[in-house]
C-alpha positions as CSV (number, residue, x, y, z in Angstrom):
1,M,29.7,124.9,170.4
2,P,28.3,123.9,173.7
3,A,30.9,122.9,176.4
4,D,28.8,120.2,178.1
5,M,29.4,117.4,175.7
6,P,28.7,113.9,177.0
7,D,31.7,111.6,177.3
8,T,29.9,108.4,178.2
9,V,27.4,106.1,176.6
10,P,24.1,105.1,178.2
11,T,23.9,101.4,179.3
12,V,22.7,99.4,176.4
13,D,19.6,97.3,177.2
14,H,19.7,94.4,174.7
15,R,15.9,94.3,174.6
16,N,15.8,97.7,172.9
17,G,17.2,96.6,169.5
18,L,20.8,97.8,169.9
19,V,22.2,94.4,169.0
20,P,23.0,93.6,165.4
21,E,20.4,90.8,164.9
22,I,17.5,92.7,166.4
23,F,18.5,96.0,164.8
24,E,18.6,94.4,161.4
25,L,15.2,92.8,161.8
26,R,13.6,96.0,163.1
27,A,15.1,98.0,160.2
28,R,13.9,95.7,157.6
29,A,10.4,95.7,159.1
30,R,10.1,99.4,159.6
31,L,12.0,101.1,156.8
32,A,11.1,101.4,153.2
33,N,12.4,98.4,151.2
34,V,15.3,99.3,149.0
35,A,14.1,97.0,146.3
36,D,10.9,99.0,146.0
37,R,12.6,102.3,145.3
38,Q,15.0,102.1,142.4
39,T,14.2,105.6,141.4
40,F,13.9,108.8,143.5
41,D,11.6,111.6,142.5
42,A,13.2,114.7,144.1
43,N,10.0,116.7,143.4
44,Q,7.9,114.8,145.8
45,T,6.9,116.5,149.0
46,P,9.7,115.7,151.5
47,A,8.6,113.9,154.7
48,R,11.3,115.5,156.8
49,G,13.7,118.3,156.6
50,D,15.1,121.6,157.9
51,H,11.5,122.7,158.1
52,D,10.7,120.3,160.9
53,L,11.6,122.8,163.6
54,N,11.0,125.9,161.5
55,A,7.3,125.8,160.6
56,D,6.8,129.5,161.2
57,N,9.9,130.7,159.2
58,D,10.2,131.5,155.5
59,L,12.1,128.5,154.1
60,S,11.7,129.6,150.5
61,D,14.4,127.2,149.4
62,L,12.0,124.3,150.0
63,H,9.9,125.6,147.0
64,K,12.8,125.6,144.6
65,T,13.6,122.7,142.3
66,P,15.5,120.4,144.6
67,R,18.5,118.4,143.7
68,A,18.3,114.6,144.4
69,A,20.9,113.2,146.7
70,A,21.5,110.0,148.7
71,V,23.5,109.2,151.8
72,L,24.6,106.0,153.4
73,V,23.8,105.6,157.1
74,P,26.4,103.0,157.9
75,I,25.9,101.0,161.1
76,V,29.0,99.0,162.3
77,P,28.7,96.2,164.8
78,R,31.5,96.4,167.3
79,R,32.3,94.5,170.5
80,E,31.3,97.6,172.5
81,G,28.0,98.0,170.6
82,L,26.6,99.3,167.4
83,Q,28.4,102.3,166.0
84,A,27.4,104.9,163.3
85,L,30.1,105.7,160.8
86,L,30.3,109.5,160.1
87,T,32.6,111.8,158.2
88,L,34.1,115.2,158.7
89,R,33.8,117.1,155.4
90,A,37.0,118.6,154.2
91,A,37.7,122.2,155.4
92,H,38.4,123.5,151.9
93,L,35.0,122.5,150.3
94,P,32.9,125.3,149.0
95,T,29.7,124.2,150.8
96,H,29.2,122.6,154.2
97,A,33.0,122.7,154.9
98,G,34.1,121.1,158.1
99,Q,30.6,119.7,158.9
100,I,29.8,116.2,160.1
101,A,28.0,114.2,157.5
102,F,27.1,110.8,156.2
103,P,28.9,109.5,153.1
104,G,26.9,110.6,150.2
105,G,26.1,113.1,147.5
106,K,24.2,114.0,144.4
107,V,22.4,111.2,142.5
108,E,24.1,111.3,139.1
109,H,22.4,110.3,135.8
110,S,24.9,107.4,135.6
111,D,23.6,106.0,139.0
112,N,21.1,103.2,138.9
113,G,19.0,104.9,141.6
114,P,19.7,106.4,145.1
115,L,21.1,103.2,146.5
116,E,23.7,103.0,143.8
117,A,24.5,106.7,144.4
118,A,25.0,106.2,148.2
119,L,27.2,103.2,147.7
120,R,29.3,104.9,145.0
121,E,29.8,108.0,147.1
122,A,30.8,105.9,150.1
123,E,33.4,104.2,148.0
124,E,34.7,107.5,146.6
125,E,34.8,109.5,149.9
126,V,36.0,106.9,152.4
127,G,36.9,103.8,150.3
128,L,34.1,101.8,151.9
129,A,33.8,98.8,149.5
130,R,30.2,97.8,148.8
131,S,31.0,94.2,149.4
132,F,31.1,95.0,153.1
133,V,27.7,96.8,153.0
134,E,24.3,95.2,153.5
135,P,21.5,97.7,152.8
136,L,18.5,97.4,155.2
137,G,16.1,100.1,154.1
138,Y,15.3,103.8,153.4
139,L,14.5,106.5,155.9
140,D,12.2,109.4,154.9
141,S,13.5,111.8,152.3
142,Y,15.0,114.9,153.9
143,Q,14.9,118.4,152.5
144,T,17.8,120.8,153.3
145,G,17.6,124.5,153.2
146,S,20.5,124.5,150.7
147,G,18.2,122.8,148.1
148,F,19.0,119.1,148.4
149,R,16.4,116.4,148.8
150,I,18.3,113.5,150.5
151,L,17.2,109.9,150.6
152,P,19.1,108.1,153.4
153,V,19.7,104.4,153.1
154,V,20.5,102.5,156.4
155,A,23.0,99.7,156.0
156,M,24.9,97.2,158.2
157,V,28.6,97.4,157.6
158,Q,30.9,94.4,158.3
159,P,33.4,95.5,161.0
160,Q,36.4,94.1,159.1
161,H,36.1,96.8,156.4
162,E,39.0,99.1,155.7
163,L,38.7,102.8,154.9
164,R,40.7,104.9,152.5
165,I,39.9,108.6,153.0
166,D,39.8,110.9,149.9
167,P,41.3,114.1,151.3
168,S,39.7,116.2,148.5
169,E,36.3,115.4,150.1
170,V,36.8,114.2,153.6
171,D,39.2,115.1,156.5
172,E,38.3,112.2,158.7
173,A,36.0,109.3,159.3
174,F,35.0,108.2,162.8
175,E,32.4,106.2,164.7
176,V,29.8,107.3,167.3
177,P,27.9,104.8,169.6
178,L,24.5,104.3,168.2
179,A,23.1,104.0,171.8
180,F,24.1,107.7,172.3
181,L,22.6,108.8,169.0
182,M,19.3,106.9,169.6
183,D,18.7,108.4,173.0
184,P,16.2,111.2,172.7
185,S,17.7,113.0,175.7
186,N,20.8,113.6,173.6
187,H,18.8,115.3,170.8
188,Q,19.2,119.0,171.7
189,R,17.5,121.9,169.9
190,H,19.8,124.7,169.0
191,S,19.2,127.8,167.0
192,T,21.2,130.4,164.9
193,E,20.5,133.5,162.9
194,W,20.4,132.9,159.2
195,N,19.2,135.4,156.5
196,G,17.7,137.6,159.1
197,A,15.7,134.9,160.8
198,T,16.1,132.5,163.7
199,R,16.6,129.0,162.5
200,H,16.2,126.0,164.7
201,Y,17.9,122.6,164.3
202,Y,18.7,119.4,166.0
203,A,22.2,118.9,167.5
204,M,23.8,115.8,169.1
205,P,27.2,116.9,170.5
206,W,29.4,114.0,171.2
207,R,32.8,114.6,172.8
208,N,34.5,117.1,170.5
209,R,32.1,116.4,167.6
210,Y,29.2,118.7,166.8
211,I,26.7,116.6,165.0
212,W,23.9,118.9,163.8
213,G,21.6,120.0,160.9
214,A,20.7,117.5,158.3
215,T,22.9,114.8,159.8
216,A,21.2,115.1,163.2
217,G,17.8,115.4,161.5
218,I,18.4,112.1,159.7
219,L,19.5,110.4,162.9
220,R,16.4,111.8,164.6
221,N,14.3,110.2,161.9
222,L,16.1,106.9,162.5
223,Q,15.4,107.1,166.2
224,E,11.7,107.8,165.6
225,K,11.4,104.9,163.2
226,L,13.3,102.2,165.1
227,F,13.3,103.4,168.8
228,P,10.2,105.4,169.4
229,S,9.8,106.7,172.9
């Protein structure tokens, strides 16, 4: 993990949408309407994914039958500015253990679409009651090398919510300033060796948090949609 992790947040210019009212209006205008996508076809070609920075590599997992998943991208208005709510996955999980993620998981047959799945998973993982959540819209679908096709739903979360962490799934929930995450200068490109090939990915190190992979890729998509350079 890189040692030069930023410890400060860039000054927030209120003209750039990083205040709740403007952020909400911009999200509703630029993201896919949640009411227009009650179902999610995981077999559609993904708009985004681990392949974004790996066009020359053999990402054979992208050609396998993907598993539909949905995540909630919770944005919390605080006095100090908008915050993104993230989780640290439990260290004992069989996959992606100890990684930083959004609340979410597989779309089950019992779910009434991806929005229902994202809300259900957020309730199960961190106890975020859906009564505090106002969905704003969908980002592009995101394909992971592990075979999931994720549909992220961006939502505003009332700051008076209370969380109840499920330790079987999550070790911790925490917030990161959205101003930091939406600043392209904080979107680093890292690489690692995987299955005999070099794989590239986005990373957004924040203090002692290493935000990377699909989570960083989804945040990158949010930045490009709402705060294009």
